[in-house]
C-alpha angles and dihedrals in degrees: 000000000000120000120210123227092248090053091050090050091050091052091049092052091047092051091049091050094046092047090063099248088126102025128152098052092181092062092047097046092048092059121094116221129196090232133009122198109202133206101348128145098255113208125187114182094199099057096021088234106168116169145115106270147145122247127210118202127193130171093351096308135101104246103171139023110181145135089234122097116268132201119231141169087225125031128199119194107219098169110147091011136103119242110205140162113278115268117260116214108199096180118047134131102194113088090160135118092253091046091050092049094054094040096057090047086058092052098260114148098166122041121184138175103212099149098060102014125180140252122254090020089208088070095056116119101023091175088062096056090108093049140301134229092215136034114265141179146138147221121251104280112231089190092059092048090049089052091050094049099040105029103021087242115162095188106125097196142016089279140015138169085290095058138254125339117254118248093202102075129107091260089075099041113026131078115239123239119240088256091053091049090055090048089054090051090057091052093047089054091048091050092052091048089052090057108268112164094237128300125305119208123193091194097159091056091060100028096148095038105056111077127205091256093053093048091048089052090057092054092044090054093048089051091054090061097028091235127144128259121218115202138190094201125222109273123229131175116317111306095359107148096195093108091050092048090054093055095041091054092053093045091053095043093053098030091235122159104239135191119202107214122232094342096186091059092049101038096040109171090358093067093118093053092046093051091047089054091051090049091051092050091049090049087057090055102270123140104226129151138160145195140213140200127247092220119070108220125084118236126201146120118309087226096051115137094255091057095046108036106023140056095263094172090061094039094053095029091230138104138225092279090063092062127089124200103230100213092064105012090235121149113241140223128198095272096051093041092056093041094051090044089056099040100035106029093160094054124104137238136199111220113196109215110117117103119216091232088066091053092048089052090050094049090053088066105097095224098047114131125197125227137169105232082201117187121230114283124192109153135026089229092060110065130218132174124300093243087086094065109024113029100112098034087050092050095047094039103043107023102031104032106024102033093030094218089155142352120279090250091053091047090053090048090058093057102034119022099030095054091042092052092048093048091051083076086067102035138008088222089083093061085080096047134074092037137086107218138119111283099025129110114285096235100142143163123202116199146157108249091200096057107025109126143141122253097181115107137175106281090019102054104152100070107120122230123264129224096043108114107172138013124189126193117192087348096304121113113242093166121040123179090348095307129109114248108227121218099025115114114173096147122119133210101242112222131154109206114197094206139021 
């Protein structure tokens, strides 16, 4: 006799109730919750709990998960939908109102810039000073400290009220003196003591500038505080793992937990070799992880080091015609590329070089996380890349559901529990995120697994995802029936100060 999925889920819920996990129904049903989510398929990637249940939320926390009726001031009907932990984006560059709007519609409840970071980290997300709809935070940005020490730049992030940071200063090109390296060390320490979630290193953007001694200093400082390092490794020719080897050696020497940013976009066709090297390092006792994107193009500044000082066409194995100018979505040729690079050096490009087979190989690695690497977005009339609006719906829709690369539970684990567990190395706050259990933070996304999909495309990046019905941050709905809820700001700036 065949048993349907809904029947199996009913049996699971019944077993859980009978086993006493949710006993004393009278006590539960007499409680009044701020919000009750009814009848959803509740999925927790840590315990593998997967059953139809009701959820009671009070004061930003999940207080009850049960198959018994619950009383609530607000009720959300989740029948036929999945209720999952909110998605955690560990690699984003768009702490803006437009970025926030599109992120929550894609199920993101925590958005972090760990690759670049900021300095001081307390200044990250200036547009959220009056309140945020999602949680946000950053690592300590080595690039910003380097700018302060070498160029007297006080810009804490890529952009501020005064505009975008210049990529032409000495901070990107010149080697630091021993005295300057020690000055950077002091600032890195200060940033960690202010609560930065580790140290972010844009190594590939200053590939000729950062010496071995400066890079070693960064890992030494991280080791002092036992905080992670997040690195965009130096890029060589296609598949060359030299940049990875450099970082792995330092991570092992100093016993520093290290995340290799967007590995597919750095390793290219060498993805198998790169992952094997990470596995070997971890087998020796290292703490190395990595992440990838669900969209295939790379997005960065048109004046980034690789496009100014190196043979980018050979490095990426593409030509001018494979590059889009982000502000308009137009495809470039040599004349327009060089002209825009000269006239608009702070603008962004999408360079189309990643092959889907590389991404499929990356996603087969059990520890692979998924992030957006979203570029800054300020105005609907100025385009960016589609990562900002569709990363997680694209991952769950195409790669989990349609291509069946992994189960839905495993797909959720990659974008909730895995990043939360990794970030617990930086802050205890993440021990209550990325899971769906009694007592944890009520950061939740409710979606239809049969219809979830991205609509955002290159050249048309601001189309919000479909299939995501509700998003709650700290127990408060910021998306209801697929629409953003204006005027509700439960998000927190996530910092982990080491001292009062």
